[in-house]
N, CA, C and O atoms as a Tripos MOL2 file, in Angstrom:
@<TRIPOS>MOLECULE
protein
  276   275    69     0     0
PROTEIN
NO_CHARGES

@<TRIPOS>ATOM
      1 N          76.4970   91.9160   96.5870 N.3       1 MET1
      2 CA         77.0200   90.7670   97.2830 C.3       1 MET1
      3 C          78.0320   90.0860   96.3670 C.2       1 MET1
      4 O          77.7980   89.9340   95.1680 O.2       1 MET1
      5 N          79.1330   89.6870   96.9330 N.am      2 ILE2
      6 CA         80.1990   89.0070   96.2020 C.3       2 ILE2
      7 C          80.1790   87.5440   96.5930 C.2       2 ILE2
      8 O          80.0180   87.2140   97.7680 O.2       2 ILE2
      9 N          80.3400   86.6820   95.6340 N.am      3 GLY3
     10 CA         80.3380   85.2600   95.9380 C.3       3 GLY3
     11 C          81.2110   84.4860   94.9860 C.2       3 GLY3
     12 O          81.6200   84.9900   93.9400 O.2       3 GLY3
     13 N          81.4880   83.2620   95.3560 N.am      4 GLY4
     14 CA         82.2790   82.3930   94.5070 C.3       4 GLY4
     15 C          82.5460   81.0840   95.2040 C.2       4 GLY4
     16 O          82.1390   80.8740   96.3470 O.2       4 GLY4
     17 N          83.2270   80.2170   94.5110 N.am      5 GLY5
     18 CA         83.4910   78.8890   95.0450 C.3       5 GLY5
     19 C          84.7890   78.8120   95.8180 C.2       5 GLY5
     20 O          85.7570   79.5100   95.5170 O.2       5 GLY5
     21 N          84.7910   77.9520   96.8160 N.am      6 ILE6
     22 CA         85.9750   77.7070   97.6170 C.3       6 ILE6
     23 C          86.8260   76.6560   96.9050 C.2       6 ILE6
     24 O          86.3060   75.6440   96.4350 O.2       6 ILE6
     25 N          88.1290   76.8980   96.8290 N.am      7 GLU7
     26 CA         89.0420   75.9580   96.1860 C.3       7 GLU7
     27 C          89.3920   74.8470   97.1760 C.2       7 GLU7
     28 O          89.3290   75.0520   98.3890 O.2       7 GLU7
     29 N          89.7560   73.6900   96.6700 N.am      8 THR8
     30 CA         90.1270   72.5590   97.5180 C.3       8 THR8
     31 C          91.2500   72.9660   98.4670 C.2       8 THR8
     32 O          92.2940   73.4510   98.0320 O.2       8 THR8
     33 N          91.0290   72.7640   99.7660 N.am      9 GLY9
     34 CA         92.0240   73.0680  100.7800 C.3       9 GLY9
     35 C          92.1160   74.5270  101.1670 C.2       9 GLY9
     36 O          92.9440   74.8850  102.0040 O.2       9 GLY9
     37 N          91.2910   75.3820  100.5840 N.am     10 GLU10
     38 CA         91.3390   76.8210  100.8610 C.3      10 GLU10
     39 C          90.5090   77.1480  102.0950 C.2      10 GLU10
     40 O          89.4080   76.6240  102.2660 O.2      10 GLU10
     41 N          91.0330   78.0070  102.9450 N.am     11 GLU11
     42 CA         90.2820   78.4770  104.1130 C.3      11 GLU11
     43 C          89.2220   79.4850  103.6560 C.2      11 GLU11
     44 O          89.4690   80.2530  102.7260 O.2      11 GLU11
     45 N          88.0430   79.4940  104.2940 N.am     12 PRO12
     46 CA         86.9720   80.4120  103.8780 C.3      12 PRO12
     47 C          87.3890   81.8810  103.8350 C.2      12 PRO12
     48 O          86.9930   82.5960  102.9150 O.2      12 PRO12
     49 N          88.1750   82.3500  104.8020 N.am     13 THR13
     50 CA         88.5740   83.7590  104.7690 C.3      13 THR13
     51 C          89.4980   84.0460  103.5910 C.2      13 THR13
     52 O          89.4630   85.1430  103.0350 O.2      13 THR13
     53 N          90.3240   83.0770  103.2050 N.am     14 ASN14
     54 CA         91.1720   83.2650  102.0250 C.3      14 ASN14
     55 C          90.3250   83.2780  100.7570 C.2      14 ASN14
     56 O          90.6450   83.9840   99.8010 O.2      14 ASN14
     57 N          89.2510   82.5020  100.7490 N.am     15 THR15
     58 CA         88.3300   82.5200   99.6090 C.3      15 THR15
     59 C          87.6940   83.8950   99.4690 C.2      15 THR15
     60 O          87.5980   84.4280   98.3630 O.2      15 THR15
     61 N          87.2600   84.4710  100.5820 N.am     16 ILE16
     62 CA         86.6510   85.8040  100.5650 C.3      16 ILE16
     63 C          87.6360   86.8210   99.9930 C.2      16 ILE16
     64 O          87.2840   87.6160   99.1210 O.2      16 ILE16
     65 N          88.8670   86.7900  100.4890 N.am     17 ARG17
     66 CA         89.8860   87.7230  100.0040 C.3      17 ARG17
     67 C          90.1110   87.5640   98.4930 C.2      17 ARG17
     68 O          90.1880   88.5540   97.7650 O.2      17 ARG17
     69 N          90.2140   86.3240   98.0340 N.am     18 ARG18
     70 CA         90.4480   86.0550   96.6110 C.3      18 ARG18
     71 C          89.2720   86.5050   95.7590 C.2      18 ARG18
     72 O          89.4670   87.1540   94.7310 O.2      18 ARG18
     73 N          88.0560   86.1710   96.1710 N.am     19 GLU19
     74 CA         86.8700   86.5190   95.3830 C.3      19 GLU19
     75 C          86.6680   88.0330   95.3110 C.2      19 GLU19
     76 O          86.3170   88.5580   94.2540 O.2      19 GLU19
     77 N          86.8840   88.7350   96.4190 N.am     20 VAL20
     78 CA         86.7510   90.1950   96.4070 C.3      20 VAL20
     79 C          87.7800   90.7880   95.4500 C.2      20 VAL20
     80 O          87.4660   91.6980   94.6830 O.2      20 VAL20
     81 N          89.0040   90.2760   95.4930 N.am     21 LEU21
     82 CA         90.0400   90.7740   94.5970 C.3      21 LEU21
     83 C          89.6730   90.5030   93.1380 C.2      21 LEU21
     84 O          89.8200   91.3820   92.2880 O.2      21 LEU21
     85 N          89.1940   89.2850   92.8430 N.am     22 GLU22
     86 CA         88.8220   88.9270   91.4670 C.3      22 GLU22
     87 C          87.6670   89.7700   90.9440 C.2      22 GLU22
     88 O          87.6840   90.2030   89.7920 O.2      22 GLU22
     89 N          86.6690   90.0030   91.7810 N.am     23 GLU23
     90 CA         85.4390   90.6520   91.3140 C.3      23 GLU23
     91 C          85.4570   92.1730   91.4190 C.2      23 GLU23
     92 O          84.7180   92.8450   90.7010 O.2      23 GLU23
     93 N          86.2920   92.7300   92.3070 N.am     24 THR24
     94 CA         86.2800   94.1860   92.4980 C.3      24 THR24
     95 C          87.6520   94.8260   92.3350 C.2      24 THR24
     96 O          87.7690   96.0510   92.3090 O.2      24 THR24
     97 N          88.6870   94.0030   92.2260 N.am     25 ASN25
     98 CA         90.0680   94.4680   92.1500 C.3      25 ASN25
     99 C          90.4880   95.1860   93.4340 C.2      25 ASN25
    100 O          91.3830   96.0300   93.4040 O.2      25 ASN25
    101 N          89.8500   94.8570   94.5630 N.am     26 TYR26
    102 CA         90.1850   95.4250   95.8710 C.3      26 TYR26
    103 C          90.8070   94.3340   96.7300 C.2      26 TYR26
    104 O          90.2480   93.2440   96.8510 O.2      26 TYR26
    105 N          91.9620   94.6200   97.3270 N.am     27 LEU27
    106 CA         92.6390   93.6780   98.2020 C.3      27 LEU27
    107 C          92.2330   93.9580   99.6450 C.2      27 LEU27
    108 O          92.5470   95.0190  100.1850 O.2      27 LEU27
    109 N          91.5430   93.0180  100.2620 N.am     28 ILE28
    110 CA         91.1420   93.1610  101.6680 C.3      28 ILE28
    111 C          92.3920   93.1210  102.5360 C.2      28 ILE28
    112 O          93.2330   92.2340  102.3890 O.2      28 ILE28
    113 N          92.5070   94.0880  103.4430 N.am     29 ASN29
    114 CA         93.6420   94.1050  104.3690 C.3      29 ASN29
    115 C          93.1330   94.0380  105.8030 C.2      29 ASN29
    116 O          91.9250   93.9760  106.0310 O.2      29 ASN29
    117 N          94.0430   94.0500  106.7640 N.am     30 ASN30
    118 CA         93.6580   93.9080  108.1720 C.3      30 ASN30
    119 C          92.7960   95.0600  108.6690 C.2      30 ASN30
    120 O          92.0220   94.8690  109.6060 O.2      30 ASN30
    121 N          92.8980   96.2460  108.0820 N.am     31 ASN31
    122 CA         92.0810   97.3850  108.4980 C.3      31 ASN31
    123 C          90.6130   97.2240  108.1060 C.2      31 ASN31
    124 O          89.7530   97.9250  108.6380 O.2      31 ASN31
    125 N          90.3170   96.3090  107.1820 N.am     32 ASP32
    126 CA         88.9430   96.1050  106.7300 C.3      32 ASP32
    127 C          88.1270   95.2440  107.6920 C.2      32 ASP32
    128 O          86.9250   95.0640  107.5000 O.2      32 ASP32
    129 N          88.7720   94.7180  108.7140 N.am     33 LYS33
    130 CA         88.0800   93.9670  109.7740 C.3      33 LYS33
    131 C          87.2610   92.8090  109.2070 C.2      33 LYS33
    132 O          86.0810   92.6690  109.5280 O.2      33 LYS33
    133 N          87.8770   91.9850  108.3720 N.am     34 LEU34
    134 CA         87.2050   90.8110  107.8290 C.3      34 LEU34
    135 C          86.8200   89.8860  108.9750 C.2      34 LEU34
    136 O          87.6500   89.5440  109.8160 O.2      34 LEU34
    137 N          85.5570   89.4870  108.9990 N.am     35 GLU35
    138 CA         85.0350   88.6920  110.1080 C.3      35 GLU35
    139 C          84.1450   87.5790  109.5680 C.2      35 GLU35
    140 O          83.2300   87.8290  108.7830 O.2      35 GLU35
    141 N          84.4210   86.3510  109.9950 N.am     36 TYR36
    142 CA         83.5940   85.1960  109.6490 C.3      36 TYR36
    143 C          82.3050   85.2790  110.4540 C.2      36 TYR36
    144 O          82.3400   85.5270  111.6590 O.2      36 TYR36
    145 N          81.1690   85.0750  109.7970 N.am     37 ILE37
    146 CA         79.8810   85.1640  110.4840 C.3      37 ILE37
    147 C          79.3070   83.7820  110.7760 C.2      37 ILE37
    148 O          79.0710   83.4220  111.9290 O.2      37 ILE37
    149 N          79.0860   83.0090  109.7010 N.am     38 ARG38
    150 CA         78.4250   81.7220  109.9000 C.3      38 ARG38
    151 C          78.5140   80.8670  108.6520 C.2      38 ARG38
    152 O          78.6540   81.3780  107.5400 O.2      38 ARG38
    153 N          78.4320   79.5610  108.8480 N.am     39 LYS39
    154 CA         78.3740   78.6170  107.7420 C.3      39 LYS39
    155 C          77.0030   77.9260  107.7740 C.2      39 LYS39
    156 O          76.5480   77.4630  108.8200 O.2      39 LYS39
    157 N          76.3690   77.8720  106.6200 N.am     40 TYR40
    158 CA         75.1030   77.1570  106.4900 C.3      40 TYR40
    159 C          75.3180   75.9330  105.6120 C.2      40 TYR40
    160 O          76.0460   75.9970  104.6210 O.2      40 TYR40
    161 N          74.6920   74.8300  105.9680 N.am     41 ASN41
    162 CA         74.6760   73.6430  105.1220 C.3      41 ASN41
    163 C          73.2930   73.5440  104.4900 C.2      41 ASN41
    164 O          72.2820   73.4880  105.1910 O.2      41 ASN41
    165 N          73.2590   73.5250  103.1870 N.am     42 ILE42
    166 CA         72.0010   73.4080  102.4550 C.3      42 ILE42
    167 C          71.9800   72.0290  101.8080 C.2      42 ILE42
    168 O          72.8710   71.6890  101.0280 O.2      42 ILE42
    169 N          70.9840   71.2540  102.1260 N.am     43 ARG43
    170 CA         70.9100   69.8880  101.6190 C.3      43 ARG43
    171 C          69.6270   69.6650  100.8300 C.2      43 ARG43
    172 O          68.5720   70.2150  101.1480 O.2      43 ARG43
    173 N          69.7460   68.8470   99.8000 N.am     44 ASP44
    174 CA         68.5550   68.3000   99.1600 C.3      44 ASP44
    175 C          68.8250   66.8160   98.9390 C.2      44 ASP44
    176 O          69.7940   66.2870   99.4860 O.2      44 ASP44
    177 N          68.0140   66.1420   98.1680 N.am     45 LYS45
    178 CA         68.1230   64.6880   98.0370 C.3      45 LYS45
    179 C          69.4580   64.2340   97.4580 C.2      45 LYS45
    180 O          69.9500   63.1650   97.8190 O.2      45 LYS45
    181 N          70.0540   65.0240   96.5680 N.am     46 SER46
    182 CA         71.2300   64.5510   95.8500 C.3      46 SER46
    183 C          72.5320   65.2810   96.1740 C.2      46 SER46
    184 O          73.5940   64.8650   95.7110 O.2      46 SER46
    185 N          72.4770   66.3620   96.9610 N.am     47 MET47
    186 CA         73.7200   67.0950   97.2170 C.3      47 MET47
    187 C          73.6560   67.9140   98.4950 C.2      47 MET47
    188 O          72.5870   68.1600   99.0520 O.2      47 MET47
    189 N          74.8310   68.3260   98.9400 N.am     48 MET48
    190 CA         74.9420   69.2040  100.0970 C.3      48 MET48
    191 C          75.8720   70.3460   99.7070 C.2      48 MET48
    192 O          76.9320   70.1140   99.1270 O.2      48 MET48
    193 N          75.4810   71.5770  100.0240 N.am     49 THR49
    194 CA         76.2720   72.7640   99.7220 C.3      49 THR49
    195 C          76.5620   73.5010  101.0180 C.2      49 THR49
    196 O          75.6760   73.6620  101.8590 O.2      49 THR49
    197 N          77.8030   73.9500  101.1810 N.am     50 GLU50
    198 CA         78.1680   74.7830  102.3150 C.3      50 GLU50
    199 C          78.2200   76.2240  101.8470 C.2      50 GLU50
    200 O          78.8240   76.5270  100.8180 O.2      50 GLU50
    201 N          77.5840   77.1200  102.6060 N.am     51 VAL51
    202 CA         77.5790   78.5460  102.2840 C.3      51 VAL51
    203 C          78.1700   79.2800  103.4840 C.2      51 VAL51
    204 O          77.6790   79.1570  104.6050 O.2      51 VAL51
    205 N          79.2400   80.0530  103.2300 N.am     52 TYR52
    206 CA         79.9130   80.8030  104.2830 C.3      52 TYR52
    207 C          79.5490   82.2780  104.1650 C.2      52 TYR52
    208 O          79.5300   82.8350  103.0670 O.2      52 TYR52
    209 N          79.2630   82.8980  105.2930 N.am     53 PHE53
    210 CA         78.9710   84.3300  105.3270 C.3      53 PHE53
    211 C          80.0470   85.0310  106.1460 C.2      53 PHE53
    212 O          80.3960   84.5950  107.2430 O.2      53 PHE53
    213 N          80.5610   86.1160  105.5970 N.am     54 SER54
    214 CA         81.5590   86.9360  106.2670 C.3      54 SER54
    215 C          81.1950   88.3920  106.0650 C.2      54 SER54
    216 O          80.3410   88.7200  105.2410 O.2      54 SER54
    217 N          81.8400   89.2580  106.8140 N.am     55 LYS55
    218 CA         81.6380   90.6880  106.5950 C.3      55 LYS55
    219 C          82.9740   91.3930  106.7460 C.2      55 LYS55
    220 O          83.8850   90.9040  107.4140 O.2      55 LYS55
    221 N          83.0690   92.5560  106.1090 N.am     56 ALA56
    222 CA         84.2610   93.3890  106.1990 C.3      56 ALA56
    223 C          83.8280   94.8330  106.0010 C.2      56 ALA56
    224 O          82.7890   95.1010  105.3970 O.2      56 ALA56
    225 N          84.6220   95.7540  106.5090 N.am     57 HIS57
    226 CA         84.3550   97.1760  106.3370 C.3      57 HIS57
    227 C          85.2300   97.6620  105.1930 C.2      57 HIS57
    228 O          86.4560   97.6400  105.2990 O.2      57 HIS57
    229 N          84.6150   98.0990  104.1030 N.am     58 PHE58
    230 CA         85.3510   98.5780  102.9450 C.3      58 PHE58
    231 C          85.3930  100.1010  102.9460 C.2      58 PHE58
    232 O          84.3930  100.7490  103.2540 O.2      58 PHE58
    233 N          86.5480  100.6800  102.6020 N.am     59 PRO59
    234 CA         86.6430  102.1410  102.5400 C.3      59 PRO59
    235 C          85.6160  102.7130  101.5680 C.2      59 PRO59
    236 O          85.4530  102.2100  100.4560 O.2      59 PRO59
    237 N          84.9320  103.7580  101.9930 N.am     60 GLY60
    238 CA         83.9510  104.4130  101.1360 C.3      60 GLY60
    239 C          82.5640  103.8000  101.1840 C.2      60 GLY60
    240 O          81.6200  104.4010  100.6700 O.2      60 GLY60
    241 N          82.4070  102.6270  101.7810 N.am     61 PHE61
    242 CA         81.0990  101.9900  101.8140 C.3      61 PHE61
    243 C          80.1000  102.8060  102.6070 C.2      61 PHE61
    244 O          78.9180  102.8470  102.2660 O.2      61 PHE61
    245 N          80.5690  103.4650  103.6760 N.am     62 ASP62
    246 CA         79.6560  104.2770  104.4810 C.3      62 ASP62
    247 C          79.0620  105.4130  103.6500 C.2      62 ASP62
    248 O          77.9090  105.7880  103.8630 O.2      62 ASP62
    249 N          79.8230  105.9640  102.7140 N.am     63 LYS63
    250 CA         79.2870  107.0210  101.8400 C.3      63 LYS63
    251 C          78.2710  106.4450  100.8650 C.2      63 LYS63
    252 O          77.2530  107.0780  100.5820 O.2      63 LYS63
    253 N          78.5370  105.2610  100.3550 N.am     64 LEU64
    254 CA         77.6120  104.6100   99.4270 C.3      64 LEU64
    255 C          76.2990  104.2840  100.1370 C.2      64 LEU64
    256 O          75.2240  104.5730   99.6110 O.2      64 LEU64
    257 N          76.3750  103.6910  101.3160 N.am     65 SER65
    258 CA         75.1430  103.3050  102.0080 C.3      65 SER65
    259 C          74.3450  104.5400  102.4380 C.2      65 SER65
    260 O          73.1140  104.4990  102.4420 O.2      65 SER65
    261 N          75.0250  105.6410  102.8010 N.am     66 ASP66
    262 CA         74.3020  106.8670  103.1570 C.3      66 ASP66
    263 C          73.5420  107.4260  101.9660 C.2      66 ASP66
    264 O          72.4410  107.9540  102.1260 O.2      66 ASP66
    265 N          74.1150  107.3170  100.7770 N.am     67 SER67
    266 CA         73.4600  107.8760   99.5930 C.3      67 SER67
    267 C          72.2710  107.0390   99.1470 C.2      67 SER67
    268 O          71.4710  107.4950   98.3300 O.2      67 SER67
    269 N          72.1420  105.8400   99.6630 N.am     68 MET68
    270 CA         71.0610  104.9490   99.2450 C.3      68 MET68
    271 C          69.8880  104.9800  100.2150 C.2      68 MET68
    272 O          68.9120  104.2560  100.0220 O.2      68 MET68
    273 N          69.9660  105.7920  101.2370 N.am     69 ARG69
    274 CA         68.8630  105.8630  102.2190 C.3      69 ARG69
    275 C          67.7220  106.6760  101.6970 C.2      69 ARG69
    276 O          66.7150  106.8400  102.3850 O.2      69 ARG69
@<TRIPOS>BOND
     1     1     2 1
     2     2     3 1
     3     3     4 2
     4     3     5 am
     5     5     6 1
     6     6     7 1
     7     7     8 2
     8     7     9 am
     9     9    10 1
    10    10    11 1
    11    11    12 2
    12    11    13 am
    13    13    14 1
    14    14    15 1
    15    15    16 2
    16    15    17 am
    17    17    18 1
    18    18    19 1
    19    19    20 2
    20    19    21 am
    21    21    22 1
    22    22    23 1
    23    23    24 2
    24    23    25 am
    25    25    26 1
    26    26    27 1
    27    27    28 2
    28    27    29 am
    29    29    30 1
    30    30    31 1
    31    31    32 2
    32    31    33 am
    33    33    34 1
    34    34    35 1
    35    35    36 2
    36    35    37 am
    37    37    38 1
    38    38    39 1
    39    39    40 2
    40    39    41 am
    41    41    42 1
    42    42    43 1
    43    43    44 2
    44    43    45 am
    45    45    46 1
    46    46    47 1
    47    47    48 2
    48    47    49 am
    49    49    50 1
    50    50    51 1
    51    51    52 2
    52    51    53 am
    53    53    54 1
    54    54    55 1
    55    55    56 2
    56    55    57 am
    57    57    58 1
    58    58    59 1
    59    59    60 2
    60    59    61 am
    61    61    62 1
    62    62    63 1
    63    63    64 2
    64    63    65 am
    65    65    66 1
    66    66    67 1
    67    67    68 2
    68    67    69 am
    69    69    70 1
    70    70    71 1
    71    71    72 2
    72    71    73 am
    73    73    74 1
    74    74    75 1
    75    75    76 2
    76    75    77 am
    77    77    78 1
    78    78    79 1
    79    79    80 2
    80    79    81 am
    81    81    82 1
    82    82    83 1
    83    83    84 2
    84    83    85 am
    85    85    86 1
    86    86    87 1
    87    87    88 2
    88    87    89 am
    89    89    90 1
    90    90    91 1
    91    91    92 2
    92    91    93 am
    93    93    94 1
    94    94    95 1
    95    95    96 2
    96    95    97 am
    97    97    98 1
    98    98    99 1
    99    99   100 2
   100    99   101 am
   101   101   102 1
   102   102   103 1
   103   103   104 2
   104   103   105 am
   105   105   106 1
   106   106   107 1
   107   107   108 2
   108   107   109 am
   109   109   110 1
   110   110   111 1
   111   111   112 2
   112   111   113 am
   113   113   114 1
   114   114   115 1
   115   115   116 2
   116   115   117 am
   117   117   118 1
   118   118   119 1
   119   119   120 2
   120   119   121 am
   121   121   122 1
   122   122   123 1
   123   123   124 2
   124   123   125 am
   125   125   126 1
   126   126   127 1
   127   127   128 2
   128   127   129 am
   129   129   130 1
   130   130   131 1
   131   131   132 2
   132   131   133 am
   133   133   134 1
   134   134   135 1
   135   135   136 2
   136   135   137 am
   137   137   138 1
   138   138   139 1
   139   139   140 2
   140   139   141 am
   141   141   142 1
   142   142   143 1
   143   143   144 2
   144   143   145 am
   145   145   146 1
   146   146   147 1
   147   147   148 2
   148   147   149 am
   149   149   150 1
   150   150   151 1
   151   151   152 2
   152   151   153 am
   153   153   154 1
   154   154   155 1
   155   155   156 2
   156   155   157 am
   157   157   158 1
   158   158   159 1
   159   159   160 2
   160   159   161 am
   161   161   162 1
   162   162   163 1
   163   163   164 2
   164   163   165 am
   165   165   166 1
   166   166   167 1
   167   167   168 2
   168   167   169 am
   169   169   170 1
   170   170   171 1
   171   171   172 2
   172   171   173 am
   173   173   174 1
   174   174   175 1
   175   175   176 2
   176   175   177 am
   177   177   178 1
   178   178   179 1
   179   179   180 2
   180   179   181 am
   181   181   182 1
   182   182   183 1
   183   183   184 2
   184   183   185 am
   185   185   186 1
   186   186   187 1
   187   187   188 2
   188   187   189 am
   189   189   190 1
   190   190   191 1
   191   191   192 2
   192   191   193 am
   193   193   194 1
   194   194   195 1
   195   195   196 2
   196   195   197 am
   197   197   198 1
   198   198   199 1
   199   199   200 2
   200   199   201 am
   201   201   202 1
   202   202   203 1
   203   203   204 2
   204   203   205 am
   205   205   206 1
   206   206   207 1
   207   207   208 2
   208   207   209 am
   209   209   210 1
   210   210   211 1
   211   211   212 2
   212   211   213 am
   213   213   214 1
   214   214   215 1
   215   215   216 2
   216   215   217 am
   217   217   218 1
   218   218   219 1
   219   219   220 2
   220   219   221 am
   221   221   222 1
   222   222   223 1
   223   223   224 2
   224   223   225 am
   225   225   226 1
   226   226   227 1
   227   227   228 2
   228   227   229 am
   229   229   230 1
   230   230   231 1
   231   231   232 2
   232   231   233 am
   233   233   234 1
   234   234   235 1
   235   235   236 2
   236   235   237 am
   237   237   238 1
   238   238   239 1
   239   239   240 2
   240   239   241 am
   241   241   242 1
   242   242   243 1
   243   243   244 2
   244   243   245 am
   245   245   246 1
   246   246   247 1
   247   247   248 2
   248   247   249 am
   249   249   250 1
   250   250   251 1
   251   251   252 2
   252   251   253 am
   253   253   254 1
   254   254   255 1
   255   255   256 2
   256   255   257 am
   257   257   258 1
   258   258   259 1
   259   259   260 2
   260   259   261 am
   261   261   262 1
   262   262   263 1
   263   263   264 2
   264   263   265 am
   265   265   266 1
   266   266   267 1
   267   267   268 2
   268   267   269 am
   269   269   270 1
   270   270   271 1
   271   271   272 2
   272   271   273 am
   273   273   274 1
   274   274   275 1
   275   275   276 2
@<TRIPOS>SUBSTRUCTURE
     1 MET1         2 RESIDUE 1 A MET
     2 ILE2         6 RESIDUE 1 A ILE
     3 GLY3        10 RESIDUE 1 A GLY
     4 GLY4        14 RESIDUE 1 A GLY
     5 GLY5        18 RESIDUE 1 A GLY
     6 ILE6        22 RESIDUE 1 A ILE
     7 GLU7        26 RESIDUE 1 A GLU
     8 THR8        30 RESIDUE 1 A THR
     9 GLY9        34 RESIDUE 1 A GLY
    10 GLU10       38 RESIDUE 1 A GLU
    11 GLU11       42 RESIDUE 1 A GLU
    12 PRO12       46 RESIDUE 1 A PRO
    13 THR13       50 RESIDUE 1 A THR
    14 ASN14       54 RESIDUE 1 A ASN
    15 THR15       58 RESIDUE 1 A THR
    16 ILE16       62 RESIDUE 1 A ILE
    17 ARG17       66 RESIDUE 1 A ARG
    18 ARG18       70 RESIDUE 1 A ARG
    19 GLU19       74 RESIDUE 1 A GLU
    20 VAL20       78 RESIDUE 1 A VAL
    21 LEU21       82 RESIDUE 1 A LEU
    22 GLU22       86 RESIDUE 1 A GLU
    23 GLU23       90 RESIDUE 1 A GLU
    24 THR24       94 RESIDUE 1 A THR
    25 ASN25       98 RESIDUE 1 A ASN
    26 TYR26      102 RESIDUE 1 A TYR
    27 LEU27      106 RESIDUE 1 A LEU
    28 ILE28      110 RESIDUE 1 A ILE
    29 ASN29      114 RESIDUE 1 A ASN
    30 ASN30      118 RESIDUE 1 A ASN
    31 ASN31      122 RESIDUE 1 A ASN
    32 ASP32      126 RESIDUE 1 A ASP
    33 LYS33      130 RESIDUE 1 A LYS
    34 LEU34      134 RESIDUE 1 A LEU
    35 GLU35      138 RESIDUE 1 A GLU
    36 TYR36      142 RESIDUE 1 A TYR
    37 ILE37      146 RESIDUE 1 A ILE
    38 ARG38      150 RESIDUE 1 A ARG
    39 LYS39      154 RESIDUE 1 A LYS
    40 TYR40      158 RESIDUE 1 A TYR
    41 ASN41      162 RESIDUE 1 A ASN
    42 ILE42      166 RESIDUE 1 A ILE
    43 ARG43      170 RESIDUE 1 A ARG
    44 ASP44      174 RESIDUE 1 A ASP
    45 LYS45      178 RESIDUE 1 A LYS
    46 SER46      182 RESIDUE 1 A SER
    47 MET47      186 RESIDUE 1 A MET
    48 MET48      190 RESIDUE 1 A MET
    49 THR49      194 RESIDUE 1 A THR
    50 GLU50      198 RESIDUE 1 A GLU
    51 VAL51      202 RESIDUE 1 A VAL
    52 TYR52      206 RESIDUE 1 A TYR
    53 PHE53      210 RESIDUE 1 A PHE
    54 SER54      214 RESIDUE 1 A SER
    55 LYS55      218 RESIDUE 1 A LYS
    56 ALA56      222 RESIDUE 1 A ALA
    57 HIS57      226 RESIDUE 1 A HIS
    58 PHE58      230 RESIDUE 1 A PHE
    59 PRO59      234 RESIDUE 1 A PRO
    60 GLY60      238 RESIDUE 1 A GLY
    61 PHE61      242 RESIDUE 1 A PHE
    62 ASP62      246 RESIDUE 1 A ASP
    63 LYS63      250 RESIDUE 1 A LYS
    64 LEU64      254 RESIDUE 1 A LEU
    65 SER65      258 RESIDUE 1 A SER
    66 ASP66      262 RESIDUE 1 A ASP
    67 SER67      266 RESIDUE 1 A SER
    68 MET68      270 RESIDUE 1 A MET
    69 ARG69      274 RESIDUE 1 A ARG
């Protein structure tokens, strides 16, 4: 799982693209079918955190997931 913080004024899908590039050196393109799934708000007494979930199809992932069955 890849994760990271959203920059001020940054759209969540742009954050996903940036974080994937930073952590894997892979540039998500339109063929990867990047899709926003859901945003969760997690709250406790002193703070609130937003967590965004997205998915994309990465080349070669189907071979990796098949080998892990």
